[in-house]
Wavefront OBJ file of the C-alpha trace (Angstrom):
o trace
v 16.672 11.098 -11.640
v 15.109 14.503 -11.044
v 11.909 15.636 -9.450
v 10.906 19.214 -10.086
v 8.121 21.596 -9.189
v 6.552 23.942 -11.689
v 4.049 26.563 -10.548
v 3.811 24.774 -7.220
v 2.761 21.575 -8.991
v 4.969 18.543 -8.464
v 6.273 16.963 -11.624
v 7.507 13.362 -11.806
v 10.587 13.464 -14.084
v 12.417 10.106 -14.002
v 15.862 9.615 -15.442
v 16.454 7.880 -18.749
v 17.848 4.857 -16.886
v 14.717 4.589 -14.786
v 12.471 5.049 -17.829
v 14.319 2.240 -19.582
v 13.624 -0.174 -16.695
v 9.970 0.961 -16.474
v 9.432 0.456 -20.204
v 10.984 -3.011 -20.100
v 8.677 -4.120 -17.314
v 5.764 -2.460 -19.063
v 6.425 -4.508 -22.223
v 6.324 -7.705 -20.148
v 3.130 -6.570 -18.435
v 1.382 -5.832 -21.760
v 2.423 -9.167 -23.214
v 1.055 -11.037 -20.202
v -2.367 -9.317 -20.135
v -2.970 -10.061 -23.844
v -4.372 -13.349 -25.015
v -1.009 -14.106 -26.624
v 0.536 -14.257 -23.167
v -1.997 -16.796 -22.016
v -1.563 -18.855 -25.197
v 2.226 -18.770 -24.789
v 2.033 -20.228 -21.317
v -0.485 -22.856 -22.366
v 1.692 -23.992 -25.298
v 4.983 -23.979 -23.405
v 3.493 -25.941 -20.542
v 1.368 -28.337 -22.632
v 3.463 -31.316 -21.566
v 2.620 -30.602 -17.958
v -1.103 -30.729 -18.819
v -0.772 -34.053 -20.586
v 1.182 -35.553 -17.696
v -1.373 -34.204 -15.246
v -4.233 -35.778 -17.233
v -2.529 -39.169 -17.265
v -1.747 -38.927 -13.557
v -5.314 -38.058 -12.683
v -6.651 -40.916 -14.767
v -4.316 -43.429 -13.099
v -5.170 -42.153 -9.621
v -8.870 -41.389 -9.905
v -10.128 -42.624 -13.221
v -11.832 -45.658 -11.780
v -13.601 -43.518 -9.205
v -15.395 -41.302 -11.702
v -18.342 -42.266 -13.852
v -16.436 -41.230 -16.931
v -13.040 -39.927 -17.956
v -14.715 -36.624 -18.884
v -14.846 -35.816 -15.174
v -11.128 -36.384 -14.947
v -10.482 -34.152 -17.941
v -12.687 -31.434 -16.520
v -10.838 -31.355 -13.248
v -7.498 -31.357 -15.049
v -8.428 -28.470 -17.300
v -9.822 -26.509 -14.388
v -6.639 -27.067 -12.381
v -4.488 -26.199 -15.356
v -6.409 -22.958 -15.864
v -5.377 -21.834 -12.379
v -1.852 -23.006 -12.996
v -1.613 -20.811 -16.102
v -2.927 -17.828 -14.180
v -0.386 -18.436 -11.455
v 2.455 -18.603 -14.007
v 1.372 -15.292 -15.538
v 1.267 -13.638 -12.160
v 4.648 -14.925 -11.052
v 6.200 -14.000 -14.402
v 5.628 -10.327 -13.652
v 6.589 -10.680 -9.987
v 10.003 -11.911 -11.102
v 10.612 -8.330 -12.161
v 9.875 -7.083 -8.629
v 13.459 -7.039 -7.360
v 14.582 -5.122 -10.475
v 11.694 -2.678 -9.982
v 12.708 -2.096 -6.380
v 16.428 -1.702 -6.988
v 16.353 0.340 -10.174
v 13.094 2.299 -9.854
v 11.820 2.525 -6.277
v 15.087 3.091 -4.410
v 16.342 5.831 -6.705
v 12.900 7.447 -6.436
v 13.077 7.339 -2.628
v 16.544 8.819 -2.597
v 15.214 11.748 -4.613
v 12.583 12.549 -1.984
v 13.919 11.302 1.378
v 17.385 11.836 2.763
v 19.321 8.874 4.251
v 16.555 6.514 3.071
v 16.782 2.826 3.925
v 14.540 0.067 2.545
v 13.841 -3.403 3.913
v 11.434 -5.778 2.151
v 10.644 -7.617 5.397
v 11.209 -4.741 7.800
v 8.758 -4.166 10.603
v 7.538 -0.632 11.321
v 5.986 -1.799 14.632
v 9.347 -2.697 16.103
v 9.847 0.914 16.931
v 6.274 2.292 17.018
v 4.213 -0.586 18.523
v 3.153 1.447 21.566
v 1.824 4.354 19.545
v -0.166 2.170 17.112
v -1.651 -0.083 19.778
v -2.613 2.906 21.915
v -4.548 4.287 18.995
v -5.976 0.919 17.986
v -6.276 -1.299 21.123
v -7.433 -4.354 19.136
v -4.446 -4.299 16.834
v -2.270 -7.371 17.495
v 1.167 -6.803 15.948
v 2.923 -9.735 14.315
v 4.640 -8.535 11.181
v 4.853 -5.966 8.399
v 6.719 -5.404 5.149
v 8.238 -2.869 2.766
v 9.728 -0.736 5.519
v 11.231 2.617 4.499
v 13.090 4.783 6.998
v 14.832 8.119 6.521
v 14.603 11.854 7.193
v 12.584 14.709 5.793
v 14.378 17.988 6.491
v 15.766 16.550 9.692
v 12.491 14.896 10.808
v 12.704 11.112 11.392
v 10.123 9.227 9.359
v 9.139 5.678 8.500
v 6.468 3.964 6.514
v 5.533 0.401 5.699
v 2.642 -1.974 5.148
v 0.784 -4.575 7.188
v -2.048 -7.118 6.610
v -4.824 -7.280 9.211
v -7.560 -9.835 9.747
v -10.926 -8.190 10.367
v -11.819 -10.313 13.354
v -9.331 -9.143 16.021
v -7.207 -6.811 13.978
v -4.378 -9.326 13.897
v -1.546 -8.589 11.526
v -0.647 -11.541 9.321
v 2.398 -12.393 7.247
v 2.898 -12.047 3.514
v 2.000 -9.975 0.511
v -1.337 -9.230 -1.087
v -1.930 -10.802 -4.475
v -1.616 -8.699 -7.606
v -4.583 -8.563 -9.964
v -5.090 -9.066 -13.676
v -8.187 -8.682 -15.751
v -9.019 -11.895 -13.959
v -8.206 -10.208 -10.671
v -11.114 -11.783 -8.838
v -9.713 -15.218 -9.579
v -6.325 -14.232 -8.239
v -7.923 -12.895 -5.102
v -9.833 -16.110 -4.532
v -6.680 -18.133 -5.084
v -4.772 -15.993 -2.625
v -7.407 -16.370 0.049
v -7.814 -20.113 -0.559
v -4.126 -21.068 -0.430
v -2.678 -18.328 1.771
v -5.638 -17.272 3.936
v -4.683 -13.645 3.331
v -7.204 -10.853 3.175
v -5.916 -8.255 0.750
v -8.761 -5.921 1.475
v -7.347 -5.638 4.999
v -3.877 -4.563 3.993
v -2.908 -1.201 5.449
v -0.282 1.441 4.862
v 1.340 3.024 7.925
v 3.307 6.231 8.206
v 5.119 7.915 11.149
v 6.985 11.188 11.367
v 8.701 11.952 14.714
v 9.515 15.658 15.240
v 11.218 14.990 18.570
v 9.221 17.878 20.044
v 6.225 17.661 22.350
v 2.710 18.270 21.100
v -0.036 18.988 23.674
v -3.060 18.099 21.530
v -4.134 14.521 20.796
v -5.971 15.089 17.521
v -7.520 12.584 15.091
v -8.453 13.064 11.454
v -10.632 10.350 9.839
v -11.525 10.032 6.168
v -15.256 10.295 5.686
v -15.241 8.262 2.461
v -14.566 4.847 4.035
v -15.470 2.672 7.000
v -12.555 0.728 8.448
v -13.118 -2.395 10.505
v -10.558 -0.953 12.943
v -11.799 1.992 15.025
v -9.343 4.501 16.408
v -9.331 5.412 20.096
v -10.377 9.063 20.319
v -9.521 9.245 24.036
v -12.833 10.955 24.895
v -12.042 13.686 22.389
v -14.902 15.760 21.005
v -15.716 16.275 17.356
v -14.854 19.753 16.125
v -15.743 21.711 12.985
v -13.286 23.990 11.232
v -13.674 27.007 9.005
v -12.913 25.099 5.778
v -16.241 23.551 4.707
v -14.629 21.275 2.105
v -12.232 19.998 4.751
v -15.157 19.259 7.110
v -16.849 17.333 4.279
v -13.748 15.292 3.686
v -12.316 14.712 7.166
v -13.843 14.165 10.610
v -11.793 15.900 13.288
v -11.590 14.893 16.940
v -9.486 16.464 19.698
v -9.466 16.817 23.472
v -7.980 20.277 23.125
v -9.775 22.361 20.456
v -7.527 25.393 20.776
v -4.364 23.393 20.273
v -5.875 21.442 17.411
v -6.682 24.656 15.588
v -3.063 25.657 15.844
v -2.233 22.411 14.023
v -4.989 22.588 11.433
v -3.989 25.812 9.736
v -5.561 26.768 6.354
v -2.371 25.669 4.566
v -2.313 22.327 6.409
v -5.942 21.684 5.598
v -5.285 22.290 1.898
v -2.528 19.718 1.976
v -4.841 17.256 3.726
v -7.375 17.769 0.947
v -4.657 16.994 -1.581
v -3.525 13.833 0.182
v -7.118 12.608 0.457
v -7.066 12.009 -3.296
v -4.306 9.450 -2.751
v -4.709 8.063 0.813
v -7.716 7.277 2.962
v -7.769 6.347 6.636
v -6.692 7.899 9.930
v -4.154 10.599 10.636
v -3.508 11.372 14.279
v -1.162 13.536 16.363
v 0.311 11.924 19.450
v 3.178 13.234 21.650
v 5.895 14.218 19.160
v 4.478 12.393 16.159
v 2.042 12.489 13.294
v 0.892 9.006 12.301
v -1.233 7.409 9.589
v -2.984 4.061 9.189
v -5.101 3.458 6.086
v -4.708 2.522 2.458
v -4.180 3.852 -1.023
v -7.100 4.777 -3.212
v -7.552 3.254 -6.652
v -5.164 0.318 -6.245
v -5.401 -3.296 -5.184
v -1.763 -4.095 -4.587
v 0.729 -3.601 -1.809
v 3.148 -0.728 -1.495
v 5.819 -1.076 -4.196
v 4.223 -4.170 -5.718
v 3.404 -4.270 -9.412
v -0.238 -4.110 -10.475
v -0.540 -6.072 -13.689
v -3.678 -4.164 -14.676
v -2.030 -0.721 -14.676
v 0.721 1.114 -16.464
v 4.069 0.709 -14.670
v 4.833 4.393 -15.293
v 1.534 5.499 -13.734
v 2.087 3.208 -10.743
v 5.510 4.673 -10.140
v 4.255 8.204 -10.561
v 1.379 7.538 -8.104
v 3.848 6.170 -5.526
v 6.031 9.256 -5.850
v 3.067 11.606 -5.541
v 1.931 9.853 -2.349
v 5.390 10.126 -0.767
v 5.693 13.748 -1.876
v 2.310 14.623 -0.331
v 3.400 13.094 2.980
v 6.626 15.056 2.736
v 4.638 18.272 2.189
v 2.618 17.615 5.347
v 5.774 16.951 7.399
v 7.344 20.149 6.124
v 4.238 22.152 6.914
v 4.175 20.839 10.517
v 7.886 21.299 10.973
v 7.595 24.984 10.142
v 4.656 25.544 12.497
v 6.585 26.586 15.599
v 3.419 27.507 17.497
v 2.277 23.910 18.064
v 5.503 22.533 19.508
v 6.245 22.700 23.225
v 9.677 22.557 24.756
l 1 2 3 4 5 6 7 8 9 10 11 12 13 14 15 16 17 18 19 20 21 22 23 24 25 26 27 28 29 30 31 32 33 34 35 36 37 38 39 40 41 42 43 44 45 46 47 48 49 50 51 52 53 54 55 56 57 58 59 60 61 62 63 64 65 66 67 68 69 70 71 72 73 74 75 76 77 78 79 80 81 82 83 84 85 86 87 88 89 90 91 92 93 94 95 96 97 98 99 100 101 102 103 104 105 106 107 108 109 110 111 112 113 114 115 116 117 118 119 120 121 122 123 124 125 126 127 128 129 130 131 132 133 134 135 136 137 138 139 140 141 142 143 144 145 146 147 148 149 150 151 152 153 154 155 156 157 158 159 160 161 162 163 164 165 166 167 168 169 170 171 172 173 174 175 176 177 178 179 180 181 182 183 184 185 186 187 188 189 190 191 192 193 194 195 196 197 198 199 200 201 202 203 204 205 206 207 208 209 210 211 212 213 214 215 216 217 218 219 220 221 222 223 224 225 226 227 228 229 230 231 232 233 234 235 236 237 238 239 240 241 242 243 244 245 246 247 248 249 250 251 252 253 254 255 256 257 258 259 260 261 262 263 264 265 266 267 268 269 270 271 272 273 274 275 276 277 278 279 280 281 282 283 284 285 286 287 288 289 290 291 292 293 294 295 296 297 298 299 300 301 302 303 304 305 306 307 308 309 310 311 312 313 314 315 316 317 318 319 320 321 322 323 324 325 326 327 328 329 330 331 332 333 334 335 336 337 338
């Protein structure tokens, strides 16, 4: 697999082996979202429907005014069963997608990369995240990636948070189809998960001290979690477009301006097209908590409504943008204190 850069524009150029896997999963995805996919599951599981109708009649038939009520409940239940089968059919490709697409992609961007489906980013960075978000109660996270970017330690992963107390909960967010709303309702009803409160987290540790606690907040969204600005004041920078996109807070305006160079602000404008949320600088680290724009699935999960190639490309672009920010900061020797 190769990733190249032409005229300073990143190009996603997957290998033939990776394209073969992507195309195979894409064929399955297209079959499932068409009516033929639904019909196939209905026909192949027809015996289950018949058995379910008989069972409902034996158990509840005498309790209903007519058998039509029994049939209605059975058909309604079976409809959800078919949707569940369609969803899980694509998710069976998830391990293949991770092993043969995502991991090679990560190895092309991050050195010494390690992936853990159930890894917890907060095991190592709980203090930093809870200092920034005092109401965040850490229980679990998933899709942990660790590695290095030009010698800088980095990690990213995903969590799910309830909006009440900011409590992280277990599990994955449901994928969506053209009947995505139904899947979301099913996920919330059976799993009590709130996919709209799933967050992506990123940490890069430069192992050098930074004197300015600085926060950048996307203006385009309103998170239920509010970051602790530590009595920092809001500052305006010379880049008007940056000020329209990001709110900046810092307790040391001079130091924050050393961080927010024109080149860094341009990279932040680029990443704003992919990620939205909070970036903040604390001690030796830059950290992020937020979510991806234009998607309703977890990190590395498969969105049944979107091209697999485009999903993979978007994931690579997001990781590359984070890498560009880390490289920019790593080269800025003025901001680091011994």
